[in-house]
C-alpha positions in Angstrom: 51.5 -20.9 -24.9 52.5 -17.5 -27.1 49.6 -15.1 -28.0 48.3 -15.9 -31.8 47.8 -13.4 -34.6 46.0 -14.7 -36.8 46.0 -12.7 -40.8 42.9 -13.2 -42.6 41.1 -11.8 -45.6 40.3 -12.6 -49.1 42.6 -13.9 -51.5 45.3 -11.8 -53.0 45.6 -9.0 -50.4 49.0 -9.7 -49.2 48.6 -11.1 -46.3 52.1 -13.4 -46.6 53.8 -10.0 -47.3 52.7 -8.7 -44.4 53.6 -12.1 -42.6 57.4 -11.7 -44.0 57.4 -7.7 -42.7 56.3 -8.1 -39.6 58.8 -11.0 -39.0 61.5 -9.3 -40.5 62.3 -12.0 -43.3 61.3 -13.9 -46.1 59.1 -16.8 -44.4 56.4 -17.1 -46.3 56.1 -17.8 -50.2 54.3 -14.6 -52.3 53.2 -14.4 -55.7 50.7 -12.0 -58.1 48.0 -14.6 -58.2 45.3 -16.0 -55.6 45.7 -18.8 -54.0 49.4 -19.7 -52.9 49.2 -19.9 -49.4 46.8 -23.2 -48.6 47.9 -24.2 -44.9 48.1 -22.3 -41.8 51.6 -21.0 -41.0 53.1 -19.6 -37.5 56.0 -17.4 -37.6 57.5 -16.2 -34.2 57.7 -12.1 -34.1 59.3 -10.4 -31.0 57.9 -6.5 -30.6 58.1 -4.4 -27.8 59.8 -7.3 -25.2 56.6 -9.3 -26.2 56.9 -12.3 -28.1 53.8 -13.5 -30.3 53.1 -16.1 -33.5 52.1 -14.7 -36.6 49.6 -17.1 -38.7 49.4 -16.7 -42.0 46.1 -18.2 -43.7 45.4 -19.2 -46.8 42.5 -16.1 -48.6 38.6 -17.3 -46.8 36.1 -17.2 -49.3 32.3 -17.7 -48.5 32.1 -20.1 -51.2 34.3 -22.1 -54.0 35.4 -25.7 -55.1 36.6 -28.1 -52.9 40.0 -26.6 -52.8 39.2 -23.2 -52.0 36.8 -24.6 -49.4 39.5 -26.4 -47.5 41.8 -23.3 -47.5 38.9 -21.7 -45.8 39.0 -24.4 -42.9 42.1 -24.0 -42.5 41.8 -20.2 -41.6 38.7 -21.3 -39.8 40.7 -23.4 -37.5 43.5 -20.5 -37.3 40.7 -18.2 -36.2 39.2 -20.5 -33.3 42.8 -20.0 -31.4 43.6 -16.4 -32.1 44.1 -13.9 -29.4 44.2 -11.3 -32.1 42.7 -11.1 -35.8 44.1 -8.4 -38.5 41.8 -8.2 -40.8 44.0 -7.3 -44.5 42.0 -5.7 -47.4 43.5 -4.3 -50.3 43.2 -0.3 -51.0 44.6 -0.6 -54.5 41.0 -2.4 -55.7 38.8 -0.6 -53.0 36.1 -2.7 -51.2 34.7 -6.1 -52.8 32.0 -7.9 -51.4 34.6 -10.6 -50.8 36.0 -8.2 -48.0 32.6 -8.1 -46.7 32.4 -11.1 -46.2 35.1 -12.1 -44.4 34.7 -9.2 -42.6 31.4 -10.4 -41.3 33.0 -13.8 -41.1 35.5 -12.5 -38.5 33.8 -10.4 -36.5 31.3 -13.1 -35.7 34.1 -15.1 -34.4 33.8 -13.2 -31.2 37.8 -12.2 -31.7 39.4 -8.8 -31.3 39.4 -7.7 -34.6 41.9 -4.9 -36.4 41.6 -3.7 -39.7 44.5 -3.5 -41.9 44.5 -2.0 -45.3 47.6 -2.8 -47.2 49.3 -1.3 -49.8 49.0 2.0 -48.8 52.3 3.7 -50.6 50.7 7.6 -51.0 48.7 10.0 -48.9 46.3 9.7 -51.7 45.8 5.6 -50.5 45.9 7.1 -47.3 42.4 8.6 -47.4 40.9 5.8 -49.6 41.5 3.8 -46.7 38.7 5.1 -44.8 36.3 3.2 -47.4 36.9 0.3 -45.8 35.1 1.7 -42.3 31.6 0.4 -43.2 33.2 -3.1 -42.6 32.4 -2.3 -39.5 36.0 -3.8 -37.8 36.8 0.0 -36.4 39.6 2.3 -38.3 41.9 1.1 -40.5 45.4 0.7 -39.8 47.5 1.6 -43.0 50.3 -0.4 -44.2 52.3 -1.1 -46.9 53.7 -4.5 -46.4 55.8 -4.5 -49.5 57.8 -1.1 -48.7 57.5 -1.7 -44.7 55.6 1.9 -44.8 53.2 1.4 -41.0 54.5 -1.6 -40.3 56.1 -0.7 -37.2 53.2 1.5 -35.8 51.0 -2.0 -36.6 53.1 -3.6 -34.4 52.9 -1.3 -31.5 49.4 -1.7 -31.9 49.2 -5.3 -32.2 51.3 -5.1 -29.0 49.2 -2.8 -26.8 46.0 -5.1 -27.6 47.9 -8.4 -27.1 48.9 -7.2 -23.3 44.9 -5.7 -23.0 43.4 -9.1 -23.6 46.0 -10.4 -21.4 45.1 -8.1 -18.7 41.4 -9.2 -19.7 42.0 -13.1 -19.2 43.4 -12.4 -16.2 40.3 -10.8 -15.2 38.5 -13.6 -16.4 40.6 -16.4 -14.4 39.8 -14.9 -11.1 36.5 -15.5 -11.6 37.6 -18.8 -9.8 37.8 -16.8 -6.8 34.6 -18.5 -5.4 32.6 -14.9 -5.9 29.2 -15.0 -7.0 29.0 -13.4 -10.8 26.6 -10.7 -11.4 26.1 -9.7 -14.8 24.2 -6.2 -15.4 22.3 -6.2 -18.4 19.5 -4.0 -20.4 19.2 -1.8 -23.2 20.6 1.3 -23.5 20.4 4.0 -21.3 18.1 2.7 -18.8 20.5 3.2 -15.8 22.8 0.2 -15.7 25.8 1.7 -14.6 24.1 4.0 -12.1 22.8 1.2 -10.4 26.4 -0.6 -11.1 27.8 2.6 -8.6 24.6 2.0 -6.5 25.7 -1.5 -5.6 29.5 -1.5 -5.6 29.6 2.5 -3.6 31.7 3.8 -5.5 31.7 5.6 -8.9 33.4 2.9 -11.0 31.7 3.1 -14.5 31.0 6.3 -16.8 27.3 7.4 -16.1 26.1 9.8 -18.7 22.6 10.5 -20.8 24.4 9.5 -24.3 23.8 5.7 -25.0 26.2 3.2 -25.5 28.6 5.3 -22.9 29.9 1.6 -21.4 31.7 0.2 -24.6 32.9 -3.0 -22.5 32.0 -5.4 -19.9 33.7 -4.1 -16.2 33.8 -6.6 -13.4 34.1 -5.3 -9.9 34.4 -7.7 -6.8 32.9 -6.5 -4.1 32.7 -7.7 -0.2 28.9 -7.7 1.0 26.7 -8.4 3.9 25.8 -11.6 1.6 29.4 -12.7 0.3 31.9 -11.7 -2.0 29.9 -10.7 -5.5 31.5 -9.8 -9.0 29.3 -7.5 -10.3 29.5 -7.2 -14.0 28.8 -4.2 -15.7 28.1 -4.2 -19.5 27.0 -2.2 -22.6 23.6 -1.9 -23.5 22.6 -4.3 -25.9 20.5 -2.4 -28.9 18.6 -4.5 -32.1 20.8 -5.6 -34.4 19.9 -2.9 -36.9 20.5 -0.1 -34.6 23.8 -1.5 -33.7 26.8 0.8 -35.1 29.6 -1.3 -37.1 32.8 -1.8 -35.1 33.2 -0.6 -31.8 29.8 -1.2 -30.6 28.9 -4.5 -32.2 32.1 -6.0 -30.0 30.7 -4.2 -26.7 27.8 -6.3 -27.4 29.4 -9.7 -28.0 31.1 -8.8 -24.8 28.2 -8.1 -23.3 26.3 -11.3 -24.4 29.8 -13.5 -23.0 29.8 -11.8 -19.9 26.1 -13.2 -19.5 27.0 -16.3 -20.5 29.7 -16.5 -17.7 27.2 -15.2 -15.2 25.8 -17.1 -12.3 23.0 -14.7 -11.8 21.4 -11.8 -14.6 20.0 -8.8 -13.7 17.8 -7.5 -15.8 17.5 -3.6 -15.8 14.2 -1.6 -17.6 13.5 2.0 -17.7 9.7 2.0 -15.5 8.5 4.9 -17.8 8.6 3.2 -20.8 7.7 -0.2 -19.9 9.2 -3.4 -21.1 9.9 -3.6 -24.7 10.2 -6.4 -28.0 14.4 -5.9 -27.1 13.4 -6.4 -23.3 11.8 -9.6 -24.4 14.8 -10.1 -27.1 17.2 -10.2 -23.7 14.9 -11.7 -21.3 15.5 -14.7 -24.2 19.0 -14.6 -24.2 18.5 -14.8 -20.2 16.8 -17.9 -20.2 19.0 -19.5 -22.8 22.1 -19.1 -20.9 20.4 -20.9 -18.0 21.2 -18.5 -14.9 18.2 -17.4 -12.3 17.4 -13.7 -12.6 15.9 -10.2 -11.3 14.1 -7.5 -13.0 14.8 -4.3 -12.2 12.5 -1.6 -12.9 14.4 1.6 -12.5 13.6 5.1 -12.4 10.0 4.1 -10.8 9.4 7.7 -9.2 9.0 8.7 -12.3 6.0 6.7 -13.4 2.8 8.3 -12.7 0.8 6.5 -9.7 -2.2 5.7 -11.9 0.3 4.1 -14.7 2.5 1.9 -12.7 0.0 -1.3 -13.0 0.3 -0.6 -16.5 3.7 -0.9 -16.8 3.6 -4.4 -14.3 1.5 -5.9 -17.0 4.1 -4.9 -19.6 6.4 -7.0 -17.9 4.6 -10.1 -16.8 3.2 -10.3 -20.5 6.6 -9.5 -22.2 8.9 -11.2 -19.8 7.5 -14.4 -19.6 10.6 -16.3 -20.5 11.7 -15.9 -16.8 9.1 -17.1 -14.9 8.1 -15.9 -11.8 11.5 -13.7 -11.6 11.3 -11.2 -8.7 10.6 -7.8 -10.3 12.0 -4.9 -8.3 11.3 -1.4 -8.1 14.3 1.2 -7.7 15.7 4.6 -8.2 19.3 4.1 -9.0 20.0 7.7 -8.9 18.9 8.5 -5.5 19.4 4.7 -4.2 16.0 4.1 -3.4 15.0 0.3 -3.5 18.7 -0.7 -4.4 19.1 -2.2 -0.8 16.8 -4.5 -1.5 18.8 -6.5 -4.6 21.3 -8.1 -2.7 19.3 -10.2 -0.3 17.6 -11.4 -3.8 20.6 -12.2 -4.9 21.8 -14.5 -2.1 18.1 -16.1 -2.2 18.3 -16.8 -6.0 21.8 -17.9 -5.3 21.0 -20.1 -2.8 18.0 -21.8 -4.5 20.5 -22.0 -7.9 22.6 -24.4 -5.9 20.0 -26.6 -4.2 20.1 -30.2 -4.1 17.3 -32.5 -3.5 17.9 -35.8 -1.6 16.9 -38.6 -3.9 14.5 -40.0 -1.4 12.6 -37.0 -0.6 12.5 -36.0 -4.5 10.7 -40.0 -5.4 8.5 -39.2 -2.4 7.4 -35.9 -4.0 7.0 -37.8 -7.3 5.2 -40.2 -5.6 2.8 -37.7 -4.2 2.0 -35.7 -7.1 1.1 -38.6 -9.2 -1.0 -39.6 -6.7 -3.0 -36.0 -6.6 -3.2 -35.6 -10.0 -2.2 -38.9 -12.3 -0.7 -38.6 -15.7 -3.3 -39.1 -18.6 -1.3 -41.0 -20.5 2.5 -43.1 -19.0 3.7 -42.9 -15.4 7.1 -41.9 -13.9 8.7 -44.5 -12.4 11.9 -42.6 -10.3 13.5 -39.1 -10.8 17.1 -38.0 -10.2 18.9 -34.7 -10.2 21.3 -34.9 -12.2 23.0 -31.3 -11.4 22.9 -27.9 -10.1 23.1 -24.5 -11.2 20.3 -24.7 -12.1 19.0 -28.0 -10.6 18.2 -30.3 -13.4 15.7 -33.4 -12.2 16.0 -36.3 -14.6 12.4 -38.5 -14.8 12.2 -41.7 -16.0 9.1 -42.9 -17.3 7.0 -45.5 -18.9 5.1 -44.3 -21.7 5.1 -41.0 -23.0 3.9 -37.6 -20.9 2.0 -34.7 -22.5 3.8 -31.1 -22.0 1.2 -30.0 -20.1 1.5 -32.8 -17.3 5.8 -32.1 -17.1 4.6 -28.5 -16.3 2.7 -29.6 -13.5 5.5 -31.7 -12.8 7.5 -28.6 -12.4 5.5 -26.8 -11.0 5.0 -29.0 -8.1 8.8 -29.9 -7.6 9.3 -25.7 -7.1 6.6 -25.6 -4.9 7.3 -28.6 -3.1 11.5 -27.5 -2.3 11.1 -24.0 -2.5 12.7 -23.5 -5.1 11.9 -19.8 -5.8 11.8 -18.7 -9.2 15.3 -19.4 -10.7 15.5 -21.9 -13.9 14.5 -25.6 -13.5 15.0 -27.9 -15.8 13.0 -31.3 -16.1 14.1 -34.1 -18.7 12.1 -37.2 -19.3 14.1 -40.8 -20.1 11.8 -43.3 -21.7 12.9 -47.2 -20.2 
């Protein structure tokens, strides 16, 4: 399937004119009033040896009448299949609220976005295009769809971005090579890239004291003593209020995507600061992803001896979402303590894929009920429905309180040595 370049924006900014210009022929209807384009229309374009489809959409609006709502639905459907999104705005009208809403919608999709400022016919309009930087979609690419100004340069950028995305997709497809996928996540400037370099044994990521140096997720496949591991170094994730528009927003989205496709997450914390509210939110995100985790307290040697207990206490208090995740103390710049991470990853991976025989599981269920009967209800039998993480379904008569379900989870974890990884217990009432 050819790459899909989807053109979006509020009504009457010149989207259809841009499609005609990129295609080199008149393929869409263009009128000087809003709402002419209502359905999606794909047009094949070839440039620089690459063939791709440019998809025209009607104007997207956050609210409107029933017809406008249907047009917006069509635009949303097109966006779901996009390899690249062109967010088109009109320099002659300047930035309006509808542009802001459309930009927020396009960026929230997680698709790569190029900001295209249309109707730029002269140097004065060129200067005005920088007003749209505040949309958070990156630097403006100026064009005049009606007169052809700048469209060749825009096509060059489109081809370059599609080629870049293709390489990224090939890397993602390579995730099926059986390697253990380990995402390294954390706030900016806690030492993720330095730890990443220590783990892979080479200078692969840019390491700098300036927060936000890593702008994208970087995958590196490494053969280790515990097997093949794909380390994913990610950009630092800040609170939303502190996230710069545009490039850094995209970096955060890529970091979250890296977390979702990982088998294990390493949460790196600056030991000189301790666990913060943002670390807590990252722990919640890791927990939601359902993957096991390791907590790495980096820069440990810089923490005064009499302050170390307090630092560990913040980890226990704020990272309760991660359960009994192993806490490892390292100094990534010197490599001290890093050697303990690989064996811990191997143990977590084995526990994550563990399957308990049905007979042994039900003997454990019988024993734990004999030891501590439920105040209400009774577990008739149980099955393990899935691994990664181990997921157990309890078939019960009556109802069990949450405190008893936590007791069941804790008992199963201890009985079958399931370690500190996530474990799911589901209930079906018979």
